[in-house]
Structure formats: structure tokens, C-alpha cells
PDB file with SEQRES, HELIX, SHEET and CRYST1 records, atoms N, CA, C and O in Angstrom:
SEQRES   1 A   87  MET PRO ALA GLY VAL ASP TRP PHE PRO TYR LEU ARG VAL          
SEQRES   2 A   87  ALA LEU ALA SER PHE PHE SER ALA ALA ALA GLY ALA GLN          
SEQRES   3 A   87  VAL VAL HIS THR TYR TYR LYS PRO ASP LEU THR ILE PRO          
SEQRES   4 A   87  GLU THR PRO PRO GLU LYS GLY GLN LEU ALA LYS LEU ARG          
SEQRES   5 A   87  LYS MET GLN GLN GLU GLN PRO LYS ASP GLY ASN LYS ASP          
SEQRES   6 A   87  ILE PRO GLN GLU SER ALA SER GLU ASP VAL ASN VAL LYS          
SEQRES   7 A   87  ARG VAL ASP GLN PRO SER ALA GLU SER                          
HELIX    1 AA1 PRO A    2  GLY A    4  5                                   3    
HELIX    2 AA2 TRP A    7  TYR A   32  1                                  26    
HELIX    3 AA3 GLN A   47  GLU A   57  1                                  11    
HELIX    4 AA4 GLN A   68  SER A   70  5                                   3    
CRYST1    1.000    1.000    1.000  90.00  90.00  90.00 P 1           1          
ATOM      1  N   MET A   1      90.659 128.889 129.513  1.00  0.00           N  
ATOM      2  CA  MET A   1      91.508 128.132 128.611  1.00  0.00           C  
ATOM      3  C   MET A   1      92.854 128.819 128.518  1.00  0.00           C  
ATOM      4  O   MET A   1      92.951 129.992 128.879  1.00  0.00           O  
ATOM      5  N   PRO A   2      93.909 128.145 128.048  1.00  0.00           N  
ATOM      6  CA  PRO A   2      95.217 128.757 127.964  1.00  0.00           C  
ATOM      7  C   PRO A   2      95.244 130.054 127.130  1.00  0.00           C  
ATOM      8  O   PRO A   2      94.623 130.135 126.070  1.00  0.00           O  
ATOM      9  N   ALA A   3      95.946 131.021 127.610  1.00  0.00           N  
ATOM     10  CA  ALA A   3      96.154 132.337 126.950  1.00  0.00           C  
ATOM     11  C   ALA A   3      94.871 133.086 126.725  1.00  0.00           C  
ATOM     12  O   ALA A   3      94.811 133.949 125.850  1.00  0.00           O  
ATOM     13  N   GLY A   4      93.823 132.778 127.501  1.00  0.00           N  
ATOM     14  CA  GLY A   4      92.551 133.523 127.384  1.00  0.00           C  
ATOM     15  C   GLY A   4      91.784 133.230 126.121  1.00  0.00           C  
ATOM     16  O   GLY A   4      90.982 134.059 125.689  1.00  0.00           O  
ATOM     17  N   VAL A   5      92.000 132.078 125.510  1.00  0.00           N  
ATOM     18  CA  VAL A   5      91.264 131.709 124.280  1.00  0.00           C  
ATOM     19  C   VAL A   5      90.149 130.766 124.641  1.00  0.00           C  
ATOM     20  O   VAL A   5      90.308 129.904 125.506  1.00  0.00           O  
ATOM     21  N   ASP A   6      88.984 130.930 123.962  1.00  0.00           N  
ATOM     22  CA  ASP A   6      87.887 129.989 124.237  1.00  0.00           C  
ATOM     23  C   ASP A   6      88.214 128.617 123.765  1.00  0.00           C  
ATOM     24  O   ASP A   6      89.198 128.403 123.058  1.00  0.00           O  
ATOM     25  N   TRP A   7      87.361 127.652 124.167  1.00  0.00           N  
ATOM     26  CA  TRP A   7      87.556 126.229 123.873  1.00  0.00           C  
ATOM     27  C   TRP A   7      87.512 125.960 122.346  1.00  0.00           C  
ATOM     28  O   TRP A   7      88.419 125.330 121.803  1.00  0.00           O  
ATOM     29  N   PHE A   8      86.483 126.427 121.683  1.00  0.00           N  
ATOM     30  CA  PHE A   8      86.338 126.119 120.244  1.00  0.00           C  
ATOM     31  C   PHE A   8      87.519 126.560 119.407  1.00  0.00           C  
ATOM     32  O   PHE A   8      88.060 125.733 118.674  1.00  0.00           O  
ATOM     33  N   PRO A   9      87.959 127.814 119.467  1.00  0.00           N  
ATOM     34  CA  PRO A   9      89.138 128.186 118.633  1.00  0.00           C  
ATOM     35  C   PRO A   9      90.394 127.393 119.037  1.00  0.00           C  
ATOM     36  O   PRO A   9      91.196 127.005 118.188  1.00  0.00           O  
ATOM     37  N   TYR A  10      90.543 127.164 120.344  1.00  0.00           N  
ATOM     38  CA  TYR A  10      91.736 126.444 120.823  1.00  0.00           C  
ATOM     39  C   TYR A  10      91.764 125.027 120.248  1.00  0.00           C  
ATOM     40  O   TYR A  10      92.788 124.579 119.734  1.00  0.00           O  
ATOM     41  N   LEU A  11      90.617 124.319 120.342  1.00  0.00           N  
ATOM     42  CA  LEU A  11      90.544 122.937 119.802  1.00  0.00           C  
ATOM     43  C   LEU A  11      90.674 122.930 118.293  1.00  0.00           C  
ATOM     44  O   LEU A  11      91.290 122.026 117.728  1.00  0.00           O  
ATOM     45  N   ARG A  12      90.104 123.923 117.635  1.00  0.00           N  
ATOM     46  CA  ARG A  12      90.203 124.002 116.181  1.00  0.00           C  
ATOM     47  C   ARG A  12      91.663 124.102 115.769  1.00  0.00           C  
ATOM     48  O   ARG A  12      92.095 123.362 114.886  1.00  0.00           O  
ATOM     49  N   VAL A  13      92.426 124.982 116.372  1.00  0.00           N  
ATOM     50  CA  VAL A  13      93.831 125.164 116.008  1.00  0.00           C  
ATOM     51  C   VAL A  13      94.636 123.931 116.393  1.00  0.00           C  
ATOM     52  O   VAL A  13      95.530 123.521 115.652  1.00  0.00           O  
ATOM     53  N   ALA A  14      94.332 123.339 117.537  1.00  0.00           N  
ATOM     54  CA  ALA A  14      95.064 122.141 117.962  1.00  0.00           C  
ATOM     55  C   ALA A  14      94.827 120.965 116.991  1.00  0.00           C  
ATOM     56  O   ALA A  14      95.770 120.275 116.604  1.00  0.00           O  
ATOM     57  N   LEU A  15      93.580 120.751 116.611  1.00  0.00           N  
ATOM     58  CA  LEU A  15      93.296 119.681 115.672  1.00  0.00           C  
ATOM     59  C   LEU A  15      93.889 119.960 114.290  1.00  0.00           C  
ATOM     60  O   LEU A  15      94.407 119.053 113.639  1.00  0.00           O  
ATOM     61  N   ALA A  16      93.813 121.200 113.854  1.00  0.00           N  
ATOM     62  CA  ALA A  16      94.389 121.563 112.554  1.00  0.00           C  
ATOM     63  C   ALA A  16      95.915 121.313 112.594  1.00  0.00           C  
ATOM     64  O   ALA A  16      96.471 120.799 111.623  1.00  0.00           O  
ATOM     65  N   SER A  17      96.572 121.655 113.661  1.00  0.00           N  
ATOM     66  CA  SER A  17      97.992 121.432 113.815  1.00  0.00           C  
ATOM     67  C   SER A  17      98.347 119.938 113.776  1.00  0.00           C  
ATOM     68  O   SER A  17      99.302 119.525 113.119  1.00  0.00           O  
ATOM     69  N   PHE A  18      97.549 119.144 114.500  1.00  0.00           N  
ATOM     70  CA  PHE A  18      97.760 117.710 114.550  1.00  0.00           C  
ATOM     71  C   PHE A  18      97.648 117.081 113.179  1.00  0.00           C  
ATOM     72  O   PHE A  18      98.534 116.352 112.734  1.00  0.00           O  
ATOM     73  N   PHE A  19      96.515 117.384 112.502  1.00  0.00           N  
ATOM     74  CA  PHE A  19      96.267 116.785 111.164  1.00  0.00           C  
ATOM     75  C   PHE A  19      97.250 117.289 110.116  1.00  0.00           C  
ATOM     76  O   PHE A  19      97.596 116.559 109.186  1.00  0.00           O  
ATOM     77  N   SER A  20      97.692 118.509 110.258  1.00  0.00           N  
ATOM     78  CA  SER A  20      98.714 119.041 109.355  1.00  0.00           C  
ATOM     79  C   SER A  20     100.064 118.303 109.544  1.00  0.00           C  
ATOM     80  O   SER A  20     100.754 118.009 108.568  1.00  0.00           O  
ATOM     81  N   ALA A  21     100.421 118.014 110.783  1.00  0.00           N  
ATOM     82  CA  ALA A  21     101.675 117.287 111.042  1.00  0.00           C  
ATOM     83  C   ALA A  21     101.539 115.837 110.549  1.00  0.00           C  
ATOM     84  O   ALA A  21     102.496 115.283 110.009  1.00  0.00           O  
ATOM     85  N   ALA A  22     100.390 115.232 110.724  1.00  0.00           N  
ATOM     86  CA  ALA A  22     100.186 113.842 110.300  1.00  0.00           C  
ATOM     87  C   ALA A  22     100.248 113.791 108.742  1.00  0.00           C  
ATOM     88  O   ALA A  22     100.871 112.892 108.177  1.00  0.00           O  
ATOM     89  N   ALA A  23      99.616 114.734 108.084  1.00  0.00           N  
ATOM     90  CA  ALA A  23      99.624 114.752 106.605  1.00  0.00           C  
ATOM     91  C   ALA A  23     101.048 114.993 106.099  1.00  0.00           C  
ATOM     92  O   ALA A  23     101.467 114.354 105.134  1.00  0.00           O  
ATOM     93  N   GLY A  24     101.800 115.900 106.728  1.00  0.00           N  
ATOM     94  CA  GLY A  24     103.187 116.110 106.323  1.00  0.00           C  
ATOM     95  C   GLY A  24     104.047 114.915 106.503  1.00  0.00           C  
ATOM     96  O   GLY A  24     104.893 114.628 105.656  1.00  0.00           O  
ATOM     97  N   ALA A  25     103.861 114.191 107.598  1.00  0.00           N  
ATOM     98  CA  ALA A  25     104.629 112.962 107.821  1.00  0.00           C  
ATOM     99  C   ALA A  25     104.307 111.925 106.762  1.00  0.00           C  
ATOM    100  O   ALA A  25     105.198 111.218 106.291  1.00  0.00           O  
ATOM    101  N   GLN A  26     103.059 111.831 106.391  1.00  0.00           N  
ATOM    102  CA  GLN A  26     102.633 110.854 105.358  1.00  0.00           C  
ATOM    103  C   GLN A  26     103.271 111.197 103.994  1.00  0.00           C  
ATOM    104  O   GLN A  26     103.729 110.315 103.268  1.00  0.00           O  
ATOM    105  N   VAL A  27     103.285 112.482 103.677  1.00  0.00           N  
ATOM    106  CA  VAL A  27     103.853 112.909 102.403  1.00  0.00           C  
ATOM    107  C   VAL A  27     105.356 112.593 102.333  1.00  0.00           C  
ATOM    108  O   VAL A  27     105.853 112.072 101.335  1.00  0.00           O  
ATOM    109  N   VAL A  28     106.056 112.922 103.417  1.00  0.00           N  
ATOM    110  CA  VAL A  28     107.505 112.644 103.486  1.00  0.00           C  
ATOM    111  C   VAL A  28     107.751 111.130 103.411  1.00  0.00           C  
ATOM    112  O   VAL A  28     108.640 110.674 102.693  1.00  0.00           O  
ATOM    113  N   HIS A  29     106.958 110.366 104.156  1.00  0.00           N  
ATOM    114  CA  HIS A  29     107.111 108.907 104.154  1.00  0.00           C  
ATOM    115  C   HIS A  29     106.874 108.309 102.769  1.00  0.00           C  
ATOM    116  O   HIS A  29     107.583 107.398 102.341  1.00  0.00           O  
ATOM    117  N   THR A  30     105.857 108.841 102.072  1.00  0.00           N  
ATOM    118  CA  THR A  30     105.561 108.349 100.730  1.00  0.00           C  
ATOM    119  C   THR A  30     106.627 108.770  99.740  1.00  0.00           C  
ATOM    120  O   THR A  30     106.982 107.989  98.857  1.00  0.00           O  
ATOM    121  N   TYR A  31     107.139 109.958  99.857  1.00  0.00           N  
ATOM    122  CA  TYR A  31     108.157 110.450  98.905  1.00  0.00           C  
ATOM    123  C   TYR A  31     109.501 109.693  99.037  1.00  0.00           C  
ATOM    124  O   TYR A  31     110.086 109.288  98.033  1.00  0.00           O  
ATOM    125  N   TYR A  32     109.979 109.508 100.274  1.00  0.00           N  
ATOM    126  CA  TYR A  32     111.277 108.870 100.491  1.00  0.00           C  
ATOM    127  C   TYR A  32     111.230 107.375 100.493  1.00  0.00           C  
ATOM    128  O   TYR A  32     112.270 106.745 100.300  1.00  0.00           O  
ATOM    129  N   LYS A  33     110.098 106.769 100.698  1.00  0.00           N  
ATOM    130  CA  LYS A  33     109.923 105.301 100.707  1.00  0.00           C  
ATOM    131  C   LYS A  33     111.032 104.597 101.473  1.00  0.00           C  
ATOM    132  O   LYS A  33     111.913 103.979 100.876  1.00  0.00           O  
ATOM    133  N   PRO A  34     110.986 104.692 102.798  1.00  0.00           N  
ATOM    134  CA  PRO A  34     112.061 104.121 103.625  1.00  0.00           C  
ATOM    135  C   PRO A  34     112.127 102.573 103.516  1.00  0.00           C  
ATOM    136  O   PRO A  34     111.130 101.914 103.221  1.00  0.00           O  
ATOM    137  N   ASP A  35     113.297 102.040 103.755  1.00  0.00           N  
ATOM    138  CA  ASP A  35     113.512 100.595 103.723  1.00  0.00           C  
ATOM    139  C   ASP A  35     112.917 100.003 104.971  1.00  0.00           C  
ATOM    140  O   ASP A  35     113.355 100.294 106.084  1.00  0.00           O  
ATOM    141  N   LEU A  36     111.888  99.147 104.778  1.00  0.00           N  
ATOM    142  CA  LEU A  36     111.173  98.612 105.947  1.00  0.00           C  
ATOM    143  C   LEU A  36     111.553  97.173 106.265  1.00  0.00           C  
ATOM    144  O   LEU A  36     110.704  96.361 106.633  1.00  0.00           O  
ATOM    145  N   THR A  37     112.837  96.869 106.118  1.00  0.00           N  
ATOM    146  CA  THR A  37     113.278  95.553 106.505  1.00  0.00           C  
ATOM    147  C   THR A  37     113.467  95.464 108.007  1.00  0.00           C  
ATOM    148  O   THR A  37     113.893  96.432 108.637  1.00  0.00           O  
ATOM    149  N   ILE A  38     113.158  94.323 108.586  1.00  0.00           N  
ATOM    150  CA  ILE A  38     113.283  94.123 109.996  1.00  0.00           C  
ATOM    151  C   ILE A  38     114.222  92.944 110.184  1.00  0.00           C  
ATOM    152  O   ILE A  38     113.841  91.813 109.881  1.00  0.00           O  
ATOM    153  N   PRO A  39     115.453  93.170 110.679  1.00  0.00           N  
ATOM    154  CA  PRO A  39     116.391  92.038 110.866  1.00  0.00           C  
ATOM    155  C   PRO A  39     115.879  91.183 112.039  1.00  0.00           C  
ATOM    156  O   PRO A  39     115.432  91.697 113.065  1.00  0.00           O  
ATOM    157  N   GLU A  40     115.962  89.882 111.845  1.00  0.00           N  
ATOM    158  CA  GLU A  40     115.517  88.960 112.910  1.00  0.00           C  
ATOM    159  C   GLU A  40     116.507  89.003 114.082  1.00  0.00           C  
ATOM    160  O   GLU A  40     116.100  88.887 115.238  1.00  0.00           O  
ATOM    161  N   THR A  41     117.752  89.162 113.802  1.00  0.00           N  
ATOM    162  CA  THR A  41     118.782  89.326 114.829  1.00  0.00           C  
ATOM    163  C   THR A  41     119.512  90.616 114.538  1.00  0.00           C  
ATOM    164  O   THR A  41     119.680  90.971 113.372  1.00  0.00           O  
ATOM    165  N   PRO A  42     119.953  91.334 115.563  1.00  0.00           N  
ATOM    166  CA  PRO A  42     120.660  92.573 115.312  1.00  0.00           C  
ATOM    167  C   PRO A  42     122.000  92.292 114.630  1.00  0.00           C  
ATOM    168  O   PRO A  42     122.646  91.295 114.951  1.00  0.00           O  
ATOM    169  N   PRO A  43     122.431  93.141 113.700  1.00  0.00           N  
ATOM    170  CA  PRO A  43     123.689  92.912 113.008  1.00  0.00           C  
ATOM    171  C   PRO A  43     124.855  93.032 113.969  1.00  0.00           C  
ATOM    172  O   PRO A  43     124.821  93.808 114.924  1.00  0.00           O  
ATOM    173  N   GLU A  44     125.904  92.236 113.693  1.00  0.00           N  
ATOM    174  CA  GLU A  44     127.105  92.339 114.493  1.00  0.00           C  
ATOM    175  C   GLU A  44     127.881  93.579 114.108  1.00  0.00           C  
ATOM    176  O   GLU A  44     127.573  94.238 113.115  1.00  0.00           O  
ATOM    177  N   LYS A  45     128.892  93.891 114.907  1.00  0.00           N  
ATOM    178  CA  LYS A  45     129.673  95.082 114.675  1.00  0.00           C  
ATOM    179  C   LYS A  45     130.357  94.967 113.292  1.00  0.00           C  
ATOM    180  O   LYS A  45     131.045  93.987 113.005  1.00  0.00           O  
ATOM    181  N   GLY A  46     130.148  95.997 112.449  1.00  0.00           N  
ATOM    182  CA  GLY A  46     130.752  96.033 111.152  1.00  0.00           C  
ATOM    183  C   GLY A  46     129.968  95.328 110.067  1.00  0.00           C  
ATOM    184  O   GLY A  46     130.272  95.493 108.885  1.00  0.00           O  
ATOM    185  N   GLN A  47     128.954  94.538 110.439  1.00  0.00           N  
ATOM    186  CA  GLN A  47     128.160  93.795 109.435  1.00  0.00           C  
ATOM    187  C   GLN A  47     127.278  94.683 108.637  1.00  0.00           C  
ATOM    188  O   GLN A  47     127.083  94.441 107.445  1.00  0.00           O  
ATOM    189  N   LEU A  48     126.727  95.716 109.244  1.00  0.00           N  
ATOM    190  CA  LEU A  48     125.825  96.623 108.545  1.00  0.00           C  
ATOM    191  C   LEU A  48     126.552  97.395 107.441  1.00  0.00           C  
ATOM    192  O   LEU A  48     126.007  97.619 106.360  1.00  0.00           O  
ATOM    193  N   ALA A  49     127.787  97.797 107.732  1.00  0.00           N  
ATOM    194  CA  ALA A  49     128.590  98.482 106.722  1.00  0.00           C  
ATOM    195  C   ALA A  49     128.889  97.587 105.547  1.00  0.00           C  
ATOM    196  O   ALA A  49     128.895  98.039 104.402  1.00  0.00           O  
ATOM    197  N   LYS A  50     129.144  96.289 105.823  1.00  0.00           N  
ATOM    198  CA  LYS A  50     129.387  95.321 104.708  1.00  0.00           C  
ATOM    199  C   LYS A  50     128.145  95.178 103.840  1.00  0.00           C  
ATOM    200  O   LYS A  50     128.240  95.146 102.613  1.00  0.00           O  
ATOM    201  N   LEU A  51     126.978  95.091 104.479  1.00  0.00           N  
ATOM    202  CA  LEU A  51     125.759  94.925 103.714  1.00  0.00           C  
ATOM    203  C   LEU A  51     125.479  96.145 102.856  1.00  0.00           C  
ATOM    204  O   LEU A  51     125.056  95.999 101.709  1.00  0.00           O  
ATOM    205  N   ARG A  52     125.702  97.330 103.371  1.00  0.00           N  
ATOM    206  CA  ARG A  52     125.484  98.546 102.587  1.00  0.00           C  
ATOM    207  C   ARG A  52     126.446  98.596 101.415  1.00  0.00           C  
ATOM    208  O   ARG A  52     126.067  99.000 100.316  1.00  0.00           O  
ATOM    209  N   LYS A  53     127.700  98.186 101.643  1.00  0.00           N  
ATOM    210  CA  LYS A  53     128.668  98.214 100.554  1.00  0.00           C  
ATOM    211  C   LYS A  53     128.295  97.192  99.508  1.00  0.00           C  
ATOM    212  O   LYS A  53     128.471  97.451  98.317  1.00  0.00           O  
ATOM    213  N   MET A  54     127.779  96.025  99.912  1.00  0.00           N  
ATOM    214  CA  MET A  54     127.345  95.022  98.923  1.00  0.00           C  
ATOM    215  C   MET A  54     126.177  95.550  98.086  1.00  0.00           C  
ATOM    216  O   MET A  54     126.128  95.317  96.878  1.00  0.00           O  
ATOM    217  N   GLN A  55     125.238  96.258  98.719  1.00  0.00           N  
ATOM    218  CA  GLN A  55     124.094  96.786  98.015  1.00  0.00           C  
ATOM    219  C   GLN A  55     124.507  97.837  96.983  1.00  0.00           C  
ATOM    220  O   GLN A  55     123.914  97.918  95.908  1.00  0.00           O  
ATOM    221  N   GLN A  56     125.516  98.634  97.305  1.00  0.00           N  
ATOM    222  CA  GLN A  56     125.996  99.646  96.372  1.00  0.00           C  
ATOM    223  C   GLN A  56     126.748  99.017  95.222  1.00  0.00           C  
ATOM    224  O   GLN A  56     126.737  99.542  94.109  1.00  0.00           O  
ATOM    225  N   GLU A  57     127.414  97.876  95.483  1.00  0.00           N  
ATOM    226  CA  GLU A  57     128.192  97.238  94.419  1.00  0.00           C  
ATOM    227  C   GLU A  57     127.350  96.410  93.470  1.00  0.00           C  
ATOM    228  O   GLU A  57     127.814  96.081  92.378  1.00  0.00           O  
ATOM    229  N   GLN A  58     126.102  96.053  93.855  1.00  0.00           N  
ATOM    230  CA  GLN A  58     125.263  95.254  92.989  1.00  0.00           C  
ATOM    231  C   GLN A  58     124.902  96.013  91.722  1.00  0.00           C  
ATOM    232  O   GLN A  58     124.563  97.196  91.774  1.00  0.00           O  
ATOM    233  N   PRO A  59     124.975  95.325  90.574  1.00  0.00           N  
ATOM    234  CA  PRO A  59     124.610  95.973  89.313  1.00  0.00           C  
ATOM    235  C   PRO A  59     123.099  96.268  89.316  1.00  0.00           C  
ATOM    236  O   PRO A  59     122.321  95.571  89.967  1.00  0.00           O  
ATOM    237  N   LYS A  60     122.705  97.307  88.581  1.00  0.00           N  
ATOM    238  CA  LYS A  60     121.325  97.719  88.533  1.00  0.00           C  
ATOM    239  C   LYS A  60     120.479  96.883  87.562  1.00  0.00           C  
ATOM    240  O   LYS A  60     119.266  97.080  87.491  1.00  0.00           O  
ATOM    241  N   ASP A  61     121.085  95.967  86.822  1.00  0.00           N  
ATOM    242  CA  ASP A  61     120.347  95.204  85.798  1.00  0.00           C  
ATOM    243  C   ASP A  61     119.559  94.042  86.403  1.00  0.00           C  
ATOM    244  O   ASP A  61     118.972  93.261  85.653  1.00  0.00           O  
ATOM    245  N   GLY A  62     119.524  93.900  87.711  1.00  0.00           N  
ATOM    246  CA  GLY A  62     118.720  92.853  88.337  1.00  0.00           C  
ATOM    247  C   GLY A  62     119.560  91.607  88.639  1.00  0.00           C  
ATOM    248  O   GLY A  62     119.015  90.634  89.163  1.00  0.00           O  
ATOM    249  N   ASN A  63     120.843  91.595  88.337  1.00  0.00           N  
ATOM    250  CA  ASN A  63     121.703  90.469  88.633  1.00  0.00           C  
ATOM    251  C   ASN A  63     121.952  90.435  90.140  1.00  0.00           C  
ATOM    252  O   ASN A  63     122.518  91.378  90.695  1.00  0.00           O  
ATOM    253  N   LYS A  64     121.539  89.373  90.796  1.00  0.00           N  
ATOM    254  CA  LYS A  64     121.641  89.326  92.256  1.00  0.00           C  
ATOM    255  C   LYS A  64     122.695  88.313  92.715  1.00  0.00           C  
ATOM    256  O   LYS A  64     122.506  87.647  93.733  1.00  0.00           O  
ATOM    257  N   ASP A  65     123.786  88.191  91.986  1.00  0.00           N  
ATOM    258  CA  ASP A  65     124.829  87.277  92.388  1.00  0.00           C  
ATOM    259  C   ASP A  65     125.465  87.768  93.639  1.00  0.00           C  
ATOM    260  O   ASP A  65     125.699  88.968  93.781  1.00  0.00           O  
ATOM    261  N   ILE A  66     125.759  86.873  94.569  1.00  0.00           N  
ATOM    262  CA  ILE A  66     126.331  87.208  95.838  1.00  0.00           C  
ATOM    263  C   ILE A  66     127.869  87.034  95.692  1.00  0.00           C  
ATOM    264  O   ILE A  66     128.326  85.989  95.228  1.00  0.00           O  
ATOM    265  N   PRO A  67     128.642  88.032  96.077  1.00  0.00           N  
ATOM    266  CA  PRO A  67     130.114  87.921  96.015  1.00  0.00           C  
ATOM    267  C   PRO A  67     130.602  86.721  96.832  1.00  0.00           C  
ATOM    268  O   PRO A  67     130.017  86.400  97.866  1.00  0.00           O  
ATOM    269  N   GLN A  68     131.656  86.066  96.383  1.00  0.00           N  
ATOM    270  CA  GLN A  68     132.150  84.859  97.068  1.00  0.00           C  
ATOM    271  C   GLN A  68     132.576  85.124  98.512  1.00  0.00           C  
ATOM    272  O   GLN A  68     132.383  84.263  99.371  1.00  0.00           O  
ATOM    273  N   GLU A  69     133.134  86.258  98.791  1.00  0.00           N  
ATOM    274  CA  GLU A  69     133.594  86.552 100.159  1.00  0.00           C  
ATOM    275  C   GLU A  69     132.471  86.606 101.161  1.00  0.00           C  
ATOM    276  O   GLU A  69     132.689  86.314 102.337  1.00  0.00           O  
ATOM    277  N   SER A  70     131.250  86.975 100.731  1.00  0.00           N  
ATOM    278  CA  SER A  70     130.144  87.058 101.645  1.00  0.00           C  
ATOM    279  C   SER A  70     129.170  85.906 101.556  1.00  0.00           C  
ATOM    280  O   SER A  70     128.140  85.899 102.229  1.00  0.00           O  
ATOM    281  N   ALA A  71     129.506  84.905 100.703  1.00  0.00           N  
ATOM    282  CA  ALA A  71     128.594  83.750 100.556  1.00  0.00           C  
ATOM    283  C   ALA A  71     128.517  82.938 101.836  1.00  0.00           C  
ATOM    284  O   ALA A  71     127.502  82.292 102.097  1.00  0.00           O  
ATOM    285  N   SER A  72     129.560  82.961 102.628  1.00  0.00           N  
ATOM    286  CA  SER A  72     129.526  82.142 103.858  1.00  0.00           C  
ATOM    287  C   SER A  72     128.817  82.843 105.000  1.00  0.00           C  
ATOM    288  O   SER A  72     128.434  82.201 105.978  1.00  0.00           O  
ATOM    289  N   GLU A  73     128.637  84.152 104.890  1.00  0.00           N  
ATOM    290  CA  GLU A  73     127.959  84.897 105.941  1.00  0.00           C  
ATOM    291  C   GLU A  73     126.455  84.825 105.726  1.00  0.00           C  
ATOM    292  O   GLU A  73     125.953  85.223 104.675  1.00  0.00           O  
ATOM    293  N   ASP A  74     125.744  84.321 106.714  1.00  0.00           N  
ATOM    294  CA  ASP A  74     124.309  84.155 106.603  1.00  0.00           C  
ATOM    295  C   ASP A  74     123.628  85.341 107.323  1.00  0.00           C  
ATOM    296  O   ASP A  74     123.802  85.536 108.526  1.00  0.00           O  
ATOM    297  N   VAL A  75     122.873  86.103 106.574  1.00  0.00           N  
ATOM    298  CA  VAL A  75     122.184  87.243 107.146  1.00  0.00           C  
ATOM    299  C   VAL A  75     120.690  86.988 107.069  1.00  0.00           C  
ATOM    300  O   VAL A  75     120.126  86.824 105.987  1.00  0.00           O  
ATOM    301  N   ASN A  76     120.038  86.956 108.268  1.00  0.00           N  
ATOM    302  CA  ASN A  76     118.607  86.728 108.330  1.00  0.00           C  
ATOM    303  C   ASN A  76     117.881  88.053 108.289  1.00  0.00           C  
ATOM    304  O   ASN A  76     117.895  88.797 109.270  1.00  0.00           O  
ATOM    305  N   VAL A  77     117.245  88.362 107.171  1.00  0.00           N  
ATOM    306  CA  VAL A  77     116.516  89.611 107.032  1.00  0.00           C  
ATOM    307  C   VAL A  77     115.107  89.247 106.564  1.00  0.00           C  
ATOM    308  O   VAL A  77     114.944  88.476 105.619  1.00  0.00           O  
ATOM    309  N   LYS A  78     114.125  89.783 107.203  1.00  0.00           N  
ATOM    310  CA  LYS A  78     112.735  89.535 106.871  1.00  0.00           C  
ATOM    311  C   LYS A  78     112.167  90.790 106.169  1.00  0.00           C  
ATOM    312  O   LYS A  78     112.119  91.871 106.756  1.00  0.00           O  
ATOM    313  N   ARG A  79     111.748  90.626 104.931  1.00  0.00           N  
ATOM    314  CA  ARG A  79     111.158  91.770 104.209  1.00  0.00           C  
ATOM    315  C   ARG A  79     109.717  91.916 104.560  1.00  0.00           C  
ATOM    316  O   ARG A  79     108.978  90.932 104.591  1.00  0.00           O  
ATOM    317  N   VAL A  80     109.301  93.120 104.824  1.00  0.00           N  
ATOM    318  CA  VAL A  80     107.917  93.388 105.219  1.00  0.00           C  
ATOM    319  C   VAL A  80     106.998  93.342 104.019  1.00  0.00           C  
ATOM    320  O   VAL A  80     105.853  92.900 104.107  1.00  0.00           O  
ATOM    321  N   ASP A  81     107.533  93.822 102.860  1.00  0.00           N  
ATOM    322  CA  ASP A  81     106.653  93.957 101.669  1.00  0.00           C  
ATOM    323  C   ASP A  81     106.615  92.690 100.828  1.00  0.00           C  
ATOM    324  O   ASP A  81     105.959  92.683  99.787  1.00  0.00           O  
ATOM    325  N   GLN A  82     107.304  91.594 101.241  1.00  0.00           N  
ATOM    326  CA  GLN A  82     107.268  90.368 100.505  1.00  0.00           C  
ATOM    327  C   GLN A  82     106.682  89.249 101.348  1.00  0.00           C  
ATOM    328  O   GLN A  82     106.920  89.235 102.555  1.00  0.00           O  
ATOM    329  N   PRO A  83     105.920  88.298 100.779  1.00  0.00           N  
ATOM    330  CA  PRO A  83     105.384  87.231 101.575  1.00  0.00           C  
ATOM    331  C   PRO A  83     106.515  86.317 102.082  1.00  0.00           C  
ATOM    332  O   PRO A  83     107.514  86.117 101.391  1.00  0.00           O  
ATOM    333  N   SER A  84     106.354  85.790 103.241  1.00  0.00           N  
ATOM    334  CA  SER A  84     107.364  84.897 103.809  1.00  0.00           C  
ATOM    335  C   SER A  84     107.282  83.530 103.166  1.00  0.00           C  
ATOM    336  O   SER A  84     106.244  83.151 102.621  1.00  0.00           O  
ATOM    337  N   ALA A  85     108.391  82.779 103.229  1.00  0.00           N  
ATOM    338  CA  ALA A  85     108.463  81.449 102.625  1.00  0.00           C  
ATOM    339  C   ALA A  85     107.708  80.460 103.462  1.00  0.00           C  
ATOM    340  O   ALA A  85     107.410  79.362 102.993  1.00  0.00           O  
ATOM    341  N   GLU A  86     107.382  80.814 104.705  1.00  0.00           N  
ATOM    342  CA  GLU A  86     106.724  79.889 105.623  1.00  0.00           C  
ATOM    343  C   GLU A  86     105.255  79.708 105.262  1.00  0.00           C  
ATOM    344  O   GLU A  86     104.681  78.658 105.551  1.00  0.00           O  
ATOM    345  N   SER A  87     104.645  80.687 104.651  1.00  0.00           N  
ATOM    346  CA  SER A  87     103.201  80.614 104.374  1.00  0.00           C  
ATOM    347  C   SER A  87     102.894  80.012 103.005  1.00  0.00           C  
ATOM    348  O   SER A  87     101.727  79.887 102.634  1.00  0.00           O  
TER     349      SER A  87                                                      
END                                                                             
């Protein structure tokens, strides 16, 4: 086996390393809660920056009014955590 180590200790360390990395990834994923939106079409150049700016400008009280300048721009975004309107 590599480095003169027997099979059992080698596999034990390899499996412990794998499960430790998987557990760490799960903890980080749970803590940061990434945005899991999947755009149906890729955003055009500059469109992503506009969307981020709009999200930052939205009031935190739940008011979801769309600014007039962006009302004409149609952005197709499918939320993973919400049921689709098709079903």
C-alpha cells in the first residue's frame, strides 16, 4: 500500500477524510444558505448587476413593488424552493 501502510489504516483514514470533508461542506452550505435560483436563460451583459442593485434597493418590509424603469424588462427566473405555476 502507499507509504508502507496496511490496507485497513489507509482506508480508515481515507474514509474519515472523505466524510469529514462532506460534513464540513454540509455545515457551510447550511450556514450560508446559498441562493438556489436557476435562470431559464442566461442574463445579458449588465443585467445581473441591475438585478442585484434592485434587490438591494427593495425595502425589507415585504413591499415587492417593481421600479418603473425595470417594469418593461422581463426576467425569467425559476425558484427551486417554490412550486412552479405550471403545476
